[in-house]
C-alpha positions as CSV (number, residue, x, y, z in Angstrom):
1,M,0.2,-27.2,0.5
2,R,-3.5,-26.4,0.2
3,L,-3.2,-23.8,2.9
4,L,-0.4,-22.0,0.9
5,L,-2.3,-22.2,-2.4
6,N,-5.6,-21.2,-0.8
7,G,-3.9,-18.2,0.8
8,F,-2.4,-17.2,-2.5
9,R,1.1,-17.7,-1.2
10,L,2.1,-18.9,-4.6
11,L,5.8,-18.4,-4.5
12,E,6.0,-20.3,-1.1
13,A,3.8,-23.0,-2.5
14,A,6.0,-23.4,-5.6
15,G,9.2,-23.6,-3.5
16,A,7.6,-26.2,-1.2
17,C,6.5,-28.3,-4.3
18,E,10.1,-28.2,-5.6
19,V,11.4,-29.4,-2.2
20,I,8.8,-32.2,-2.2
21,S,9.6,-33.1,-5.8
22,S,13.4,-33.2,-5.2
23,G,12.9,-35.4,-2.1
24,L,11.0,-38.1,-4.1
25,D,12.7,-41.0,-5.8
26,R,12.8,-40.0,-9.5
27,G,13.0,-43.6,-10.5
28,R,9.4,-44.3,-9.3
29,D,6.9,-45.1,-12.0
30,D,4.0,-43.1,-10.6
31,H,5.3,-39.7,-11.8
32,C,4.8,-38.3,-8.3
33,G,7.9,-36.1,-8.4
34,E,6.9,-34.9,-11.9
35,W,3.5,-33.9,-10.6
36,W,5.0,-31.8,-7.8
37,S,7.4,-30.1,-10.3
38,A,4.4,-29.4,-12.5
39,L,2.5,-27.8,-9.7
40,A,5.5,-25.6,-8.8
41,A,5.8,-24.4,-12.4
42,T,2.0,-23.9,-12.7
43,A,1.9,-21.9,-9.4
44,R,4.7,-19.6,-10.6
45,A,3.2,-19.1,-14.0
46,Y,-0.3,-18.5,-12.4
47,R,1.2,-15.9,-10.0
48,R,2.8,-14.0,-13.0
49,A,-0.4,-14.1,-15.0
50,L,-2.5,-12.9,-12.0
51,L,-0.1,-10.0,-11.4
52,D,0.0,-9.1,-15.1
53,T,-3.8,-8.7,-15.2
54,A,-3.5,-5.4,-13.3
55,G,-1.7,-3.8,-16.4
56,E,-2.9,-6.0,-19.2
57,G,-6.4,-7.2,-18.4
58,Y,-7.6,-10.7,-19.2
59,G,-4.8,-11.5,-21.8
60,P,-2.2,-12.9,-19.4
61,V,-4.6,-15.3,-17.6
62,K,-6.1,-16.3,-21.0
63,R,-2.7,-17.2,-22.2
64,W,-1.9,-19.1,-19.0
65,A,-5.2,-21.0,-19.1
66,E,-4.6,-22.2,-22.6
67,V,-2.6,-25.3,-22.5
68,D,0.3,-25.7,-24.8
69,L,0.8,-29.5,-25.0
70,A,4.3,-29.0,-26.3
71,R,5.4,-27.6,-23.0
72,P,6.6,-29.8,-20.1
73,Y,4.0,-30.9,-17.7
74,A,1.2,-29.4,-19.9
75,S,-1.2,-32.3,-19.4
76,Y,-1.3,-31.6,-15.6
77,F,-3.9,-29.3,-14.3
78,V,-5.8,-28.7,-17.6
79,E,-9.2,-28.6,-15.9
80,E,-7.9,-26.2,-13.1
81,R,-6.4,-23.9,-15.7
82,A,-9.6,-23.9,-17.7
83,R,-11.7,-23.2,-14.5
84,L,-9.5,-20.3,-13.5
85,G,-9.5,-18.9,-17.1
86,F,-13.3,-18.9,-17.1
87,E,-13.4,-17.3,-13.7
88,Y,-11.2,-14.4,-14.8
89,E,-13.0,-14.0,-18.0
90,Y,-16.3,-13.7,-16.1
91,W,-15.0,-11.1,-13.7
92,L,-12.9,-9.1,-16.2
93,N,-15.2,-9.2,-19.2
94,V,-18.8,-9.8,-18.1
95,V,-19.4,-8.3,-14.6
96,P,-19.6,-4.5,-14.6
97,G,-16.9,-3.4,-12.1
98,G,-15.6,-7.0,-11.9
99,A,-12.0,-5.8,-12.7
100,A,-12.0,-4.2,-9.3
101,Y,-12.2,-7.7,-7.8
102,V,-9.2,-8.9,-9.8
103,V,-7.2,-5.8,-8.9
104,W,-8.1,-6.2,-5.3
105,L,-6.8,-9.8,-5.5
106,N,-3.6,-8.4,-6.9
107,A,-3.3,-6.2,-3.9
108,Y,-4.0,-9.2,-1.6
109,V,-1.3,-11.3,-3.2
110,A,1.1,-8.3,-2.9
111,A,0.3,-8.0,0.8
112,A,0.9,-11.7,1.3
113,E,4.3,-11.2,-0.3
114,L,5.0,-8.1,1.8
115,D,5.3,-5.9,-1.3
116,G,3.9,-2.6,-0.1
117,H,4.6,-0.8,-3.4
118,R,2.5,-3.3,-5.4
119,V,-0.3,-3.1,-2.7
120,V,-0.4,0.7,-3.1
121,H,-0.4,0.5,-6.9
122,A,-3.2,-2.1,-7.0
123,L,-5.3,-0.2,-4.4
124,R,-5.0,2.9,-6.6
125,Q,-6.3,0.9,-9.5
126,W,-9.0,-0.5,-7.3
127,C,-10.1,3.0,-6.4
128,A,-10.2,4.1,-10.0
129,I,-12.5,1.3,-10.9
130,A,-14.6,1.1,-7.8
131,S,-15.2,4.9,-7.7
132,E,-17.6,4.4,-10.6
133,F,-19.9,2.5,-8.3
134,I,-19.2,3.6,-4.7
135,D,-17.5,6.4,-2.7
136,T,-13.9,5.3,-2.2
137,S,-12.7,8.3,-0.1
138,A,-12.7,6.3,3.2
139,L,-9.9,4.1,1.8
140,A,-7.3,6.8,2.1
141,E,-8.3,7.4,5.8
142,A,-7.3,3.9,6.8
143,P,-4.3,3.8,9.1
144,S,-2.5,0.9,7.3
145,L,-2.3,-0.9,4.0
146,Y,-3.9,-3.9,5.6
147,E,-6.8,-1.8,6.8
148,Q,-7.1,-0.3,3.3
149,L,-7.1,-3.8,1.8
150,Q,-9.9,-4.7,4.3
151,R,-11.9,-1.6,3.4
152,A,-11.5,-2.4,-0.3
153,A,-12.8,-5.9,0.3
154,D,-15.8,-4.5,2.2
155,G,-16.4,-2.1,-0.8
156,L,-16.5,-4.9,-3.3
157,E,-19.3,-6.5,-1.4
158,R,-21.4,-3.3,-1.9
159,F,-21.3,-3.3,-5.7
160,L,-20.5,-6.8,-6.9
161,P,-22.7,-9.8,-6.9
162,L,-20.7,-11.8,-4.4
163,P,-22.3,-14.7,-2.5
164,E,-20.1,-13.9,0.5
165,H,-17.4,-11.4,1.6
166,A,-14.5,-11.1,-0.8
167,L,-12.0,-12.4,1.8
168,R,-13.9,-15.7,1.8
169,D,-15.2,-15.6,-1.8
170,M,-11.7,-15.2,-3.3
171,R,-11.2,-18.9,-3.0
172,R,-12.8,-19.1,-6.4
173,F,-9.5,-17.7,-7.7
174,A,-7.3,-20.1,-5.8
175,L,-5.2,-22.7,-7.7
176,L,-6.3,-25.9,-6.1
177,P,-5.9,-29.2,-8.0
178,E,-8.6,-31.7,-7.1
179,T,-6.2,-34.3,-6.0
180,F,-2.7,-34.5,-4.5
181,P,-0.5,-37.5,-4.9
182,S,0.2,-39.5,-1.8
């Protein structure tokens, strides 16, 4: 599960969580099945919020990160939602050009889901933001979308304060609960 979540394969992770949840005995007192159902719902909602940032900015993630205790499973993953909310707020609202990182992440998720149209749209947005800081003309010369995604990641490293390459640093945006039930 960590591999799927760390790779931003959020729909696959959500589906796997539901399979795990349905295979568990619902009569157990440890709420293990409920936890897996909550993770499935959280992963799906996180994916939607992440994708919506491309058009709406910080708002979708902010709404996702704020926990509505009236909703089912709301008490799960409160810390993780808050951590991710602060991460997006930092990159979208504080770091000059940081929105390029989030838009690039949108392109990465779209590539993982084999959605070429969304990859192209996100990379166009990336170019619009990044062109204020670096020359982005080499991106169009790349022979494939995956090569364009790689070149965009390399470009992020040239104008953002990243401690490591974006392909490794993006783990900061991964939905990773601290513990998994056994």
